[in-house]
Backbone as JSON Lines, residues from 0, in Angstrom:
{"i":0,"aa":"M","n":[12.85,3.95,22.94],"ca":[12.48,4.37,21.58],"c":[11.1,5.02,21.63]}
{"i":1,"aa":"D","n":[11.04,6.31,21.37],"ca":[9.8,7.07,21.47],"c":[9.09,7.1,20.12]}
{"i":2,"aa":"I","n":[8.26,6.08,19.89],"ca":[7.52,5.97,18.64],"c":[6.18,6.67,18.8]}
{"i":3,"aa":"K","n":[5.87,7.54,17.87],"ca":[4.58,8.22,17.87],"c":[3.77,7.75,16.67]}
{"i":4,"aa":"L","n":[2.59,7.21,16.92],"ca":[1.72,6.76,15.84],"c":[0.67,7.83,15.54]}
{"i":5,"aa":"G","n":[0.29,7.92,14.29],"ca":[-0.73,8.9,13.92],"c":[-1.44,8.48,12.66]}
{"i":6,"aa":"R","n":[-2.6,9.06,12.43],"ca":[-3.39,8.78,11.24],"c":[-3.41,9.99,10.33]}
{"i":7,"aa":"I","n":[-3.29,9.74,9.05],"ca":[-3.3,10.82,8.07],"c":[-4.73,10.97,7.55]}
{"i":8,"aa":"A","n":[-5.21,12.21,7.5],"ca":[-6.56,12.48,7.02],"c":[-6.54,13.64,6.04]}
{"i":9,"aa":"K","n":[-7.59,13.73,5.22],"ca":[-7.64,14.79,4.2],"c":[-7.72,16.17,4.82]}
{"i":10,"aa":"S","n":[-8.1,16.25,6.1],"ca":[-8.21,17.54,6.76],"c":[-6.88,18.05,7.29]}
{"i":11,"aa":"D","n":[-5.83,17.24,7.22],"ca":[-4.53,17.66,7.73],"c":[-4.03,18.89,6.97]}
{"i":12,"aa":"A","n":[-3.7,19.93,7.73],"ca":[-3.25,21.18,7.11],"c":[-1.93,20.99,6.37]}
{"i":13,"aa":"D","n":[-1.14,20.05,6.84],"ca":[0.2,19.83,6.28],"c":[0.23,18.6,5.38]}
{"i":14,"aa":"L","n":[-0.9,18.28,4.75],"ca":[-1.02,17.03,4.01],"c":[0.03,16.88,2.91]}
{"i":15,"aa":"N","n":[0.28,17.93,2.14],"ca":[1.24,17.82,1.03],"c":[2.64,17.46,1.53]}
{"i":16,"aa":"N","n":[3.06,18.09,2.62],"ca":[4.38,17.78,3.17],"c":[4.44,16.36,3.71]}
{"i":17,"aa":"V","n":[3.34,15.93,4.34],"ca":[3.28,14.56,4.87],"c":[3.37,13.55,3.73]}
{"i":18,"aa":"I","n":[2.66,13.81,2.64],"ca":[2.7,12.91,1.49],"c":[4.11,12.84,0.91]}
{"i":19,"aa":"C","n":[4.8,13.96,0.87],"ca":[6.19,13.96,0.38],"c":[7.07,13.05,1.24]}
{"i":20,"aa":"E","n":[6.85,13.09,2.56],"ca":[7.62,12.22,3.45],"c":[7.28,10.75,3.2]}
{"i":21,"aa":"L","n":[5.99,10.47,2.98],"ca":[5.58,9.09,2.7],"c":[6.25,8.58,1.43]}
{"i":22,"aa":"V","n":[6.27,9.41,0.42],"ca":[6.9,9.01,-0.85],"c":[8.38,8.73,-0.65]}
{"i":23,"aa":"D","n":[9.05,9.57,0.14],"ca":[10.47,9.33,0.44],"c":[10.67,7.95,1.06]}
{"i":24,"aa":"V","n":[9.85,7.63,2.06],"ca":[9.98,6.34,2.76],"c":[9.67,5.19,1.8]}
{"i":25,"aa":"H","n":[8.64,5.36,0.97],"ca":[8.28,4.3,0.02],"c":[9.44,4.01,-0.93]}
{"i":26,"aa":"I","n":[10.01,5.06,-1.52],"ca":[11.08,4.87,-2.5],"c":[12.32,4.26,-1.86]}
{"i":27,"aa":"K","n":[12.63,4.68,-0.64],"ca":[13.78,4.11,0.06],"c":[13.52,2.63,0.41]}
{"i":28,"aa":"S","n":[12.27,2.3,0.72],"ca":[11.92,0.93,1.12],"c":[11.84,-0.01,-0.06]}
{"i":29,"aa":"F","n":[11.39,0.49,-1.21],"ca":[11.16,-0.35,-2.39],"c":[11.84,0.27,-3.61]}
{"i":30,"aa":"Q","n":[13.15,0.25,-3.6],"ca":[13.91,0.97,-4.62],"c":[13.77,0.36,-6.01]}
{"i":31,"aa":"N","n":[13.58,-0.94,-6.1],"ca":[13.55,-1.59,-7.42],"c":[12.17,-2.12,-7.78]}
{"i":32,"aa":"F","n":[11.13,-1.51,-7.22],"ca":[9.78,-1.98,-7.46],"c":[9.06,-1.08,-8.47]}
{"i":33,"aa":"F","n":[7.99,-1.63,-9.05],"ca":[7.3,-0.97,-10.15],"c":[6.74,0.41,-9.76]}
{"i":34,"aa":"L","n":[6.07,0.49,-8.62],"ca":[5.49,1.77,-8.22],"c":[6.55,2.84,-8.02]}
{"i":35,"aa":"S","n":[7.68,2.45,-7.45],"ca":[8.78,3.4,-7.28],"c":[9.3,3.88,-8.64]}
{"i":36,"aa":"F","n":[9.36,2.96,-9.59],"ca":[9.82,3.31,-10.94],"c":[8.91,4.33,-11.61]}
{"i":37,"aa":"L","n":[7.62,4.3,-11.26],"ca":[6.68,5.24,-11.87],"c":[6.88,6.67,-11.39]}
{"i":38,"aa":"G","n":[7.62,6.85,-10.32],"ca":[8.03,8.2,-9.95],"c":[7.3,8.81,-8.77]}
{"i":39,"aa":"R","n":[7.87,9.9,-8.29],"ca":[7.37,10.56,-7.09],"c":[5.96,11.14,-7.27]}
{"i":40,"aa":"R","n":[5.69,11.74,-8.42],"ca":[4.38,12.37,-8.62],"c":[3.28,11.31,-8.65]}
{"i":41,"aa":"F","n":[3.57,10.18,-9.28],"ca":[2.61,9.08,-9.33],"c":[2.32,8.58,-7.92]}
{"i":42,"aa":"L","n":[3.37,8.33,-7.14],"ca":[3.22,7.84,-5.78],"c":[2.49,8.86,-4.9]}
{"i":43,"aa":"A","n":[2.83,10.13,-5.07],"ca":[2.19,11.17,-4.26],"c":[0.69,11.2,-4.52]}
{"i":44,"aa":"L","n":[0.29,11.08,-5.77],"ca":[-1.13,11.08,-6.1],"c":[-1.82,9.86,-5.51]}
{"i":45,"aa":"F","n":[-1.15,8.71,-5.58],"ca":[-1.73,7.49,-5.02],"c":[-1.98,7.62,-3.53]}
{"i":46,"aa":"Y","n":[-0.97,8.07,-2.79],"ca":[-1.13,8.18,-1.34],"c":[-2.05,9.33,-0.94]}
{"i":47,"aa":"K","n":[-2.06,10.39,-1.73],"ca":[-2.97,11.49,-1.44],"c":[-4.42,11.05,-1.65]}
{"i":48,"aa":"S","n":[-4.65,10.21,-2.66],"ca":[-6.0,9.7,-2.89],"c":[-6.43,8.78,-1.75]}
{"i":49,"aa":"L","n":[-5.49,8.02,-1.18],"ca":[-5.81,7.19,-0.02],"c":[-6.19,8.05,1.18]}
{"i":50,"aa":"A","n":[-5.51,9.18,1.33],"ca":[-5.8,10.07,2.44],"c":[-7.13,10.8,2.25]}
{"i":51,"aa":"R","n":[-7.46,11.1,1.01],"ca":[-8.64,11.93,0.74],"c":[-9.92,11.14,0.6]}
{"i":52,"aa":"E","n":[-9.84,9.95,0.01],"ca":[-11.07,9.23,-0.34],"c":[-11.64,8.46,0.84]}
{"i":53,"aa":"E","n":[-12.93,8.3,0.83],"ca":[-13.64,7.58,1.89],"c":[-13.12,6.15,2.0]}
{"i":54,"aa":"G","n":[-12.83,5.72,3.22],"ca":[-12.39,4.35,3.44],"c":[-10.9,4.15,3.34]}
{"i":55,"aa":"G","n":[-10.15,5.18,2.98],"ca":[-8.7,5.07,2.94],"c":[-8.11,5.19,4.34]}
{"i":56,"aa":"I","n":[-7.05,4.46,4.58],"ca":[-6.41,4.45,5.91],"c":[-4.89,4.55,5.73]}
{"i":57,"aa":"I","n":[-4.29,5.54,6.36],"ca":[-2.83,5.64,6.41],"c":[-2.44,5.91,7.86]}
{"i":58,"aa":"I","n":[-1.61,5.03,8.4],"ca":[-1.11,5.18,9.77],"c":[0.4,5.31,9.69]}
{"i":59,"aa":"I","n":[0.94,6.33,10.34],"ca":[2.37,6.59,10.28],"c":[3.04,6.33,11.63]}
{"i":60,"aa":"A","n":[4.33,6.07,11.57],"ca":[5.15,5.97,12.78],"c":[6.25,7.02,12.67]}
{"i":61,"aa":"K","n":[6.37,7.84,13.71],"ca":[7.38,8.9,13.73],"c":[8.41,8.65,14.82]}
{"i":62,"aa":"L","n":[9.64,8.95,14.51],"ca":[10.72,8.99,15.49],"c":[11.4,10.34,15.34]}
{"i":63,"aa":"S","n":[11.48,11.08,16.44],"ca":[12.07,12.42,16.41],"c":[11.39,13.29,15.36]}
{"i":64,"aa":"D","n":[10.04,13.2,15.32],"ca":[9.22,14.01,14.4],"c":[9.51,13.73,12.93]}
{"i":65,"aa":"R","n":[10.06,12.57,12.64],"ca":[10.31,12.17,11.26],"c":[9.55,10.9,10.96]}
{"i":66,"aa":"I","n":[8.82,10.89,9.85],"ca":[8.1,9.67,9.45],"c":[9.12,8.65,8.99]}
{"i":67,"aa":"V","n":[9.13,7.5,9.66],"ca":[10.1,6.46,9.32],"c":[9.42,5.18,8.85]}
{"i":68,"aa":"S","n":[8.1,5.12,9.0],"ca":[7.38,3.92,8.6],"c":[5.91,4.25,8.47]}
{"i":69,"aa":"F","n":[5.2,3.5,7.63],"ca":[3.74,3.71,7.54],"c":[3.08,2.48,6.94]}
{"i":70,"aa":"V","n":[1.8,2.38,7.18],"ca":[0.98,1.34,6.59],"c":[-0.22,2.01,5.94]}
{"i":71,"aa":"A","n":[-0.65,1.49,4.79],"ca":[-1.76,2.1,4.07],"c":[-2.67,1.02,3.5]}
{"i":72,"aa":"G","n":[-3.95,1.31,3.49],"ca":[-4.91,0.36,2.94],"c":[-6.29,0.98,2.81]}
{"i":73,"aa":"V","n":[-7.25,0.16,2.42],"ca":[-8.62,0.65,2.2],"c":[-9.64,-0.33,2.76]}
{"i":74,"aa":"E","n":[-10.77,0.21,3.16],"ca":[-11.88,-0.63,3.63],"c":[-12.46,-1.46,2.49]}
{"i":75,"aa":"D","n":[-12.58,-0.86,1.31],"ca":[-13.2,-1.52,0.15],"c":[-12.38,-1.2,-1.08]}
{"i":76,"aa":"Q","n":[-11.52,-2.14,-1.47],"ca":[-10.61,-1.85,-2.58],"c":[-11.34,-1.71,-3.92]}
{"i":77,"aa":"I","n":[-12.44,-2.43,-4.11],"ca":[-13.18,-2.31,-5.37],"c":[-13.71,-0.9,-5.53]}
{"i":78,"aa":"A","n":[-14.37,-0.4,-4.48],"ca":[-14.92,0.96,-4.52],"c":[-13.81,1.99,-4.67]}
{"i":79,"aa":"F","n":[-12.7,1.78,-3.98],"ca":[-11.59,2.73,-4.03],"c":[-11.03,2.83,-5.44]}
{"i":80,"aa":"Y","n":[-10.75,1.7,-6.08],"ca":[-10.17,1.74,-7.42],"c":[-11.13,2.37,-8.42]}
{"i":81,"aa":"K","n":[-12.42,2.12,-8.27],"ca":[-13.39,2.73,-9.17],"c":[-13.38,4.24,-9.05]}
{"i":82,"aa":"V","n":[-13.3,4.72,-7.81],"ca":[-13.31,6.17,-7.58],"c":[-12.06,6.83,-8.12]}
{"i":83,"aa":"I","n":[-10.87,6.27,-7.81],"ca":[-9.66,6.96,-8.24],"c":[-9.45,6.87,-9.75]}
{"i":84,"aa":"L","n":[-9.93,5.78,-10.36],"ca":[-9.83,5.72,-11.82],"c":[-10.75,6.74,-12.48]}
{"i":85,"aa":"K","n":[-11.9,6.97,-11.86],"ca":[-12.83,7.96,-12.38],"c":[-12.3,9.38,-12.19]}
{"i":86,"aa":"K","n":[-11.74,9.65,-11.02],"ca":[-11.3,11.0,-10.69],"c":[-9.91,11.35,-11.23]}
{"i":87,"aa":"Y","n":[-9.0,10.38,-11.16],"ca":[-7.6,10.7,-11.37],"c":[-6.94,9.93,-12.52]}
{"i":88,"aa":"K","n":[-7.73,9.25,-13.34],"ca":[-7.15,8.4,-14.39],"c":[-6.15,9.16,-15.25]}
{"i":89,"aa":"W","n":[-6.52,10.35,-15.7],"ca":[-5.64,11.1,-16.6],"c":[-4.43,11.67,-15.86]}
{"i":90,"aa":"N","n":[-4.62,12.0,-14.58],"ca":[-3.48,12.46,-13.79],"c":[-2.44,11.34,-13.65]}
{"i":91,"aa":"F","n":[-2.92,10.12,-13.33],"ca":[-2.01,8.99,-13.23],"c":[-1.3,8.74,-14.56]}
{"i":92,"aa":"A","n":[-2.06,8.89,-15.66],"ca":[-1.47,8.66,-16.98],"c":[-0.36,9.67,-17.25]}
{"i":93,"aa":"I","n":[-0.6,10.94,-16.94],"ca":[0.41,11.98,-17.17],"c":[1.64,11.76,-16.29]}
{"i":94,"aa":"Y","n":[1.4,11.42,-15.04],"ca":[2.51,11.25,-14.11],"c":[3.35,10.01,-14.41]}
{"i":95,"aa":"S","n":[2.75,9.03,-15.09],"ca":[3.51,7.82,-15.44],"c":[4.24,7.96,-16.77]}
{"i":96,"aa":"L","n":[4.0,9.07,-17.49],"ca":[4.58,9.25,-18.82],"c":[6.11,9.21,-18.83]}
{"i":97,"aa":"P","n":[6.81,9.89,-17.91],"ca":[8.28,9.81,-17.93],"c":[8.8,8.38,-17.81]}
{"i":98,"aa":"A","n":[8.17,7.59,-16.94],"ca":[8.58,6.19,-16.78],"c":[8.29,5.4,-18.05]}
{"i":99,"aa":"L","n":[7.15,5.7,-18.69],"ca":[6.78,5.01,-19.91],"c":[7.76,5.33,-21.04]}
{"i":100,"aa":"L","n":[8.18,6.57,-21.15],"ca":[9.14,6.96,-22.17],"c":[10.5,6.31,-21.92]}
{"i":101,"aa":"K","n":[10.83,6.13,-20.65],"ca":[12.09,5.51,-20.29],"c":[12.06,4.01,-20.55]}
{"i":102,"aa":"K","n":[10.87,3.4,-20.33],"ca":[10.74,1.96,-20.51],"c":[9.38,1.65,-21.12]}
{"i":103,"aa":"P","n":[9.24,1.72,-22.44],"ca":[7.94,1.52,-23.1],"c":[7.29,0.17,-22.82]}
{"i":104,"aa":"S","n":[8.08,-0.81,-22.43],"ca":[7.54,-2.15,-22.2],"c":[6.57,-2.2,-21.01]}
{"i":105,"aa":"I","n":[6.5,-1.14,-20.21],"ca":[5.57,-1.15,-19.07],"c":[4.16,-0.78,-19.48]}
{"i":106,"aa":"L","n":[3.94,-0.41,-20.75],"ca":[2.62,0.02,-21.19],"c":[1.51,-1.0,-20.91]}
{"i":107,"aa":"P","n":[1.7,-2.29,-21.26],"ca":[0.63,-3.25,-20.95],"c":[0.28,-3.3,-19.47]}
{"i":108,"aa":"R","n":[1.28,-3.17,-18.62],"ca":[1.03,-3.2,-17.17],"c":[0.24,-1.98,-16.73]}
{"i":109,"aa":"L","n":[0.55,-0.83,-17.32],"ca":[-0.21,0.38,-16.99],"c":[-1.65,0.28,-17.47]}
{"i":110,"aa":"L","n":[-1.84,-0.27,-18.65],"ca":[-3.2,-0.41,-19.17],"c":[-4.03,-1.38,-18.32]}
{"i":111,"aa":"R","n":[-3.36,-2.39,-17.77],"ca":[-4.08,-3.34,-16.93],"c":[-4.56,-2.72,-15.62]}
{"i":112,"aa":"A","n":[-3.97,-1.57,-15.28],"ca":[-4.43,-0.88,-14.08],"c":[-5.9,-0.48,-14.2]}
{"i":113,"aa":"L","n":[-6.37,-0.32,-15.43],"ca":[-7.78,0.01,-15.65],"c":[-8.69,-1.13,-15.23]}
{"i":114,"aa":"K","n":[-8.14,-2.33,-15.09],"ca":[-8.93,-3.49,-14.7],"c":[-8.83,-3.8,-13.2]}
{"i":115,"aa":"R","n":[-8.24,-2.89,-12.43],"ca":[-8.03,-3.15,-11.02],"c":[-9.32,-3.46,-10.26]}
{"i":116,"aa":"P","n":[-10.44,-2.77,-10.5],"ca":[-11.66,-3.14,-9.77],"c":[-12.07,-4.59,-10.01]}
{"i":117,"aa":"K","n":[-11.92,-5.07,-11.25],"ca":[-12.27,-6.45,-11.56],"c":[-11.32,-7.42,-10.88]}
{"i":118,"aa":"E","n":[-10.02,-7.11,-10.89],"ca":[-9.04,-7.97,-10.24],"c":[-9.26,-8.02,-8.74]}
{"i":119,"aa":"A","n":[-9.62,-6.87,-8.15],"ca":[-9.85,-6.8,-6.71],"c":[-11.06,-7.65,-6.31]}
{"i":120,"aa":"S","n":[-12.0,-7.82,-7.23],"ca":[-13.23,-8.53,-6.9],"c":[-13.01,-10.01,-6.64]}
{"i":121,"aa":"I","n":[-11.86,-10.57,-7.08],"ca":[-11.63,-12.0,-6.86],"c":[-10.77,-12.24,-5.62]}
{"i":122,"aa":"M","n":[-10.36,-11.18,-4.94],"ca":[-9.55,-11.35,-3.74],"c":[-10.41,-11.76,-2.56]}
{"i":123,"aa":"S","n":[-9.78,-12.27,-1.52],"ca":[-10.49,-12.91,-0.41],"c":[-11.19,-11.93,0.52]}
{"i":124,"aa":"S","n":[-10.89,-10.65,0.42],"ca":[-11.55,-9.64,1.23],"c":[-11.59,-8.33,0.47]}
{"i":125,"aa":"R","n":[-12.65,-7.57,0.65],"ca":[-12.71,-6.24,0.04],"c":[-11.72,-5.31,0.71]}
{"i":126,"aa":"C","n":[-11.51,-5.51,2.0],"ca":[-10.57,-4.7,2.74],"c":[-9.15,-5.18,2.43]}
{"i":127,"aa":"C","n":[-8.26,-4.24,2.14],"ca":[-6.93,-4.62,1.69],"c":[-5.84,-3.77,2.34]}
{"i":128,"aa":"L","n":[-4.82,-4.43,2.84],"ca":[-3.6,-3.75,3.28],"c":[-2.73,-3.61,2.02]}
{"i":129,"aa":"M","n":[-2.59,-2.4,1.54],"ca":[-1.95,-2.18,0.25],"c":[-0.44,-1.99,0.33]}
{"i":130,"aa":"S","n":[0.0,-1.36,1.4],"ca":[1.42,-1.01,1.45],"c":[1.88,-0.88,2.89]}
{"i":131,"aa":"I","n":[3.04,-1.44,3.18],"ca":[3.7,-1.18,4.46],"c":[5.16,-0.93,4.17]}
{"i":132,"aa":"C","n":[5.65,0.22,4.61],"ca":[7.01,0.65,4.3],"c":[7.74,1.01,5.58]}
{"i":133,"aa":"V","n":[8.97,0.55,5.68],"ca":[9.84,0.9,6.79],"c":[11.15,1.4,6.21]}
{"i":134,"aa":"H","n":[11.53,2.62,6.55],"ca":[12.78,3.18,6.06],"c":[13.93,2.23,6.41]}
{"i":135,"aa":"P","n":[14.84,1.95,5.46],"ca":[15.93,1.0,5.72],"c":[16.74,1.31,6.98]}
{"i":136,"aa":"D","n":[16.88,2.57,7.34],"ca":[17.66,2.93,8.53],"c":[16.97,2.54,9.83]}
{"i":137,"aa":"Y","n":[15.68,2.18,9.74],"ca":[14.91,1.89,10.95],"c":[14.3,0.49,10.94]}
{"i":138,"aa":"Q","n":[14.79,-0.35,10.06],"ca":[14.3,-1.73,10.03],"c":[14.88,-2.51,11.19]}
{"i":139,"aa":"G","n":[14.14,-3.53,11.64],"ca":[14.59,-4.34,12.76],"c":[14.16,-3.82,14.12]}
{"i":140,"aa":"L","n":[13.36,-2.75,14.14],"ca":[12.89,-2.17,15.4],"c":[11.47,-2.6,15.76]}
{"i":141,"aa":"G","n":[10.87,-3.42,14.91],"ca":[9.51,-3.88,15.17],"c":[8.43,-2.91,14.72]}
{"i":142,"aa":"L","n":[8.8,-1.93,13.9],"ca":[7.82,-0.94,13.47],"c":[6.72,-1.55,12.59]}
{"i":143,"aa":"G","n":[7.11,-2.48,11.73],"ca":[6.12,-3.12,10.86],"c":[5.05,-3.83,11.66]}
{"i":144,"aa":"K","n":[5.45,-4.57,12.67],"ca":[4.5,-5.29,13.53],"c":[3.58,-4.31,14.25]}
{"i":145,"aa":"I","n":[4.16,-3.26,14.81],"ca":[3.35,-2.26,15.53],"c":[2.31,-1.62,14.61]}
{"i":146,"aa":"L","n":[2.73,-1.28,13.41],"ca":[1.82,-0.61,12.48],"c":[0.71,-1.53,12.0]}
{"i":147,"aa":"I","n":[1.03,-2.78,11.71],"ca":[-0.01,-3.7,11.26],"c":[-1.01,-3.96,12.38]}
{"i":148,"aa":"Q","n":[-0.55,-4.1,13.59],"ca":[-1.46,-4.28,14.72],"c":[-2.36,-3.06,14.88]}
{"i":149,"aa":"E","n":[-1.79,-1.88,14.75],"ca":[-2.57,-0.65,14.84],"c":[-3.58,-0.55,13.69]}
{"i":150,"aa":"F","n":[-3.14,-0.96,12.51],"ca":[-4.01,-0.96,11.33],"c":[-5.2,-1.88,11.55]}
{"i":151,"aa":"C","n":[-4.94,-3.08,12.05],"ca":[-6.02,-4.04,12.29],"c":[-6.97,-3.56,13.38]}
{"i":152,"aa":"Q","n":[-6.46,-2.9,14.4],"ca":[-7.32,-2.35,15.45],"c":[-8.23,-1.26,14.89]}
{"i":153,"aa":"E","n":[-7.69,-0.47,13.98],"ca":[-8.51,0.56,13.34],"c":[-9.61,-0.07,12.5]}
{"i":154,"aa":"L","n":[-9.3,-1.17,11.82],"ca":[-10.32,-1.86,11.02],"c":[-11.43,-2.39,11.9]}
{"i":155,"aa":"V","n":[-11.07,-2.96,13.04],"ca":[-12.08,-3.48,13.98],"c":[-13.01,-2.36,14.43]}
{"i":156,"aa":"K","n":[-12.45,-1.2,14.72],"ca":[-13.26,-0.05,15.12],"c":[-14.26,0.34,14.04]}
{"i":157,"aa":"R","n":[-13.89,0.09,12.8],"ca":[-14.75,0.44,11.66],"c":[-15.7,-0.69,11.29]}
{"i":158,"aa":"G","n":[-15.66,-1.78,12.05],"ca":[-16.57,-2.89,11.79],"c":[-16.13,-3.83,10.7]}
{"i":159,"aa":"I","n":[-14.86,-3.78,10.33],"ca":[-14.32,-4.67,9.29],"c":[-13.99,-6.02,9.92]}
{"i":160,"aa":"I","n":[-14.33,-7.1,9.24],"ca":[-14.13,-8.43,9.83],"c":[-12.96,-9.19,9.22]}
{"i":161,"aa":"S","n":[-12.4,-8.7,8.12],"ca":[-11.26,-9.39,7.52],"c":[-10.46,-8.43,6.67]}
{"i":162,"aa":"V","n":[-9.19,-8.77,6.45],"ca":[-8.31,-7.96,5.61],"c":[-7.38,-8.88,4.85]}
{"i":163,"aa":"C","n":[-7.08,-8.53,3.6],"ca":[-6.18,-9.35,2.79],"c":[-4.99,-8.51,2.34]}
{"i":164,"aa":"L","n":[-3.99,-9.19,1.83],"ca":[-2.81,-8.54,1.25],"c":[-2.13,-9.51,0.31]}
{"i":165,"aa":"T","n":[-1.28,-8.98,-0.55],"ca":[-0.48,-9.83,-1.42],"c":[0.99,-9.47,-1.26]}
{"i":166,"aa":"T","n":[1.84,-10.47,-1.46],"ca":[3.28,-10.25,-1.4],"c":[3.96,-11.28,-2.3]}
{"i":167,"aa":"D","n":[5.22,-11.03,-2.62],"ca":[5.94,-11.96,-3.49],"c":[6.06,-13.33,-2.84]}
{"i":168,"aa":"R","n":[5.89,-14.36,-3.65],"ca":[5.97,-15.73,-3.15],"c":[7.41,-16.21,-3.04]}
{"i":169,"aa":"D","n":[8.22,-15.91,-4.04],"ca":[9.57,-16.47,-4.13],"c":[10.62,-15.5,-3.6]}
{"i":170,"aa":"N","n":[11.68,-16.07,-3.03],"ca":[12.8,-15.26,-2.51],"c":[12.32,-14.18,-1.56]}
{"i":171,"aa":"N","n":[11.32,-14.52,-0.77],"ca":[10.69,-13.53,0.12],"c":[10.25,-14.2,1.42]}
{"i":172,"aa":"D","n":[11.07,-15.16,1.88],"ca":[10.68,-15.98,3.02],"c":[10.45,-15.15,4.29]}
{"i":173,"aa":"N","n":[11.31,-14.19,4.56],"ca":[11.18,-13.42,5.79],"c":[9.86,-12.65,5.84]}
{"i":174,"aa":"V","n":[9.49,-12.07,4.71],"ca":[8.24,-11.3,4.66],"c":[7.04,-12.22,4.81]}
{"i":175,"aa":"N","n":[7.05,-13.37,4.12],"ca":[5.95,-14.31,4.24],"c":[5.81,-14.82,5.67]}
{"i":176,"aa":"K","n":[6.93,-15.13,6.32],"ca":[6.88,-15.59,7.71],"c":[6.4,-14.47,8.63]}
{"i":177,"aa":"F","n":[6.77,-13.24,8.34],"ca":[6.35,-12.08,9.12],"c":[4.82,-11.98,9.15]}
{"i":178,"aa":"Y","n":[4.2,-12.08,7.98],"ca":[2.74,-11.99,7.93],"c":[2.09,-13.19,8.62]}
{"i":179,"aa":"Q","n":[2.65,-14.35,8.43],"ca":[2.09,-15.55,9.08],"c":[2.13,-15.43,10.6]}
{"i":180,"aa":"K","n":[3.21,-14.89,11.14],"ca":[3.33,-14.72,12.59],"c":[2.29,-13.73,13.13]}
{"i":181,"aa":"L","n":[1.83,-12.83,12.26],"ca":[0.83,-11.85,12.67],"c":[-0.6,-12.32,12.42]}
{"i":182,"aa":"G","n":[-0.74,-13.6,12.1],"ca":[-2.08,-14.17,11.98],"c":[-2.67,-14.19,10.59]}
{"i":183,"aa":"F","n":[-1.88,-13.86,9.58],"ca":[-2.37,-13.92,8.2],"c":[-2.21,-15.35,7.68]}
{"i":184,"aa":"K","n":[-3.27,-15.85,7.04],"ca":[-3.27,-17.22,6.52],"c":[-3.2,-17.19,4.99]}
{"i":185,"aa":"L","n":[-2.35,-18.05,4.45],"ca":[-2.22,-18.14,3.0],"c":[-3.51,-18.72,2.41]}
{"i":186,"aa":"V","n":[-4.11,-17.99,1.46],"ca":[-5.35,-18.46,0.84],"c":[-5.15,-18.88,-0.61]}
{"i":187,"aa":"R","n":[-4.12,-18.35,-1.27],"ca":[-3.83,-18.79,-2.63],"c":[-2.48,-18.26,-3.08]}
{"i":188,"aa":"S","n":[-1.92,-18.95,-4.06],"ca":[-0.74,-18.47,-4.78],"c":[-1.14,-18.3,-6.24]}
{"i":189,"aa":"F","n":[-0.58,-17.3,-6.89],"ca":[-0.95,-17.05,-8.28],"c":[0.22,-16.37,-8.99]}
{"i":190,"aa":"I","n":[0.12,-16.33,-10.32],"ca":[1.14,-15.72,-11.15],"c":[0.53,-14.5,-11.84]}
{"i":191,"aa":"T","n":[1.17,-13.35,-11.73],"ca":[0.67,-12.16,-12.41],"c":[0.91,-12.27,-13.91]}
{"i":192,"aa":"N","n":[0.31,-11.37,-14.66],"ca":[0.5,-11.36,-16.1],"c":[1.95,-11.12,-16.49]}
{"i":193,"aa":"E","n":[2.71,-10.52,-15.57],"ca":[4.13,-10.3,-15.83],"c":[4.98,-11.5,-15.44]}
{"i":194,"aa":"G","n":[4.33,-12.57,-14.95],"ca":[5.06,-13.77,-14.56],"c":[5.62,-13.72,-13.15]}
{"i":195,"aa":"R","n":[5.06,-12.88,-12.31],"ca":[5.55,-12.7,-10.94],"c":[4.74,-13.57,-9.98]}
{"i":196,"aa":"P","n":[5.37,-14.56,-9.34],"ca":[4.64,-15.42,-8.41],"c":[4.29,-14.65,-7.13]}
{"i":197,"aa":"M","n":[3.02,-14.72,-6.73],"ca":[2.54,-13.96,-5.58],"c":[1.79,-14.88,-4.61]}
{"i":198,"aa":"N","n":[1.75,-14.48,-3.35],"ca":[0.9,-15.11,-2.34],"c":[-0.16,-14.12,-1.89]}
{"i":199,"aa":"E","n":[-1.35,-14.63,-1.68],"ca":[-2.4,-13.8,-1.08],"c":[-2.7,-14.32,0.31]}
{"i":200,"aa":"Y","n":[-2.74,-13.4,1.28],"ca":[-3.01,-13.75,2.67],"c":[-4.3,-13.09,3.15]}
{"i":201,"aa":"L","n":[-4.95,-13.77,4.09],"ca":[-6.19,-13.25,4.69],"c":[-6.08,-13.34,6.21]}
{"i":202,"aa":"K","n":[-6.52,-12.3,6.87],"ca":[-6.57,-12.3,8.34],"c":[-8.0,-11.99,8.77]}
{"i":203,"aa":"L","n":[-8.55,-12.87,9.62],"ca":[-9.85,-12.62,10.21],"c":[-9.65,-11.8,11.47]}
{"i":204,"aa":"L","n":[-10.43,-10.76,11.62],"ca":[-10.26,-9.83,12.71],"c":[-11.22,-10.12,13.85]}
{"i":205,"aa":"D","n":[-10.74,-9.96,15.08],"ca":[-11.56,-10.21,16.26],"c":[-12.59,-9.08,16.44]}
């Protein structure tokens, strides 16, 4: 299996096409999740901001020149959310409008996005692994493990000493065990405002 790893940067000449591929993988990986429901334009802006803004990290895995998996995160989630809300708040609002018209009940959740810097401040690390996606056709090949290890190595190079993430607590045993096997320790469980039970994990980096 010839896996090619790479990092996405704002200087990439083909950035727009790469972001389109990332969005495809995200939607295929998380078909019934909130971010996917918000639509392709919303997701594209989110991942493009990760690629463009200081401290954003996106690492991709390619097979036969096709992106089949990726991991994304930030060195400092508080700073990141402040910047993208300042720069792109109205763009995110416009891009989420079709989803809002389709399901008006998501409005409170969208409005709470404005409080993301405050919510991030109570997490166990400023550095956050935000998303890891593996295309369903390529699951079971160990791509998630490879990407997280590569992600953590990149953080060490940048002088980061810890990284956190959140995932669903219930009906999600395989994912929780996956993170635990990779050295992530459960630091708290909590319930979101939508009533979604979550686990927060922290990994100390060598």
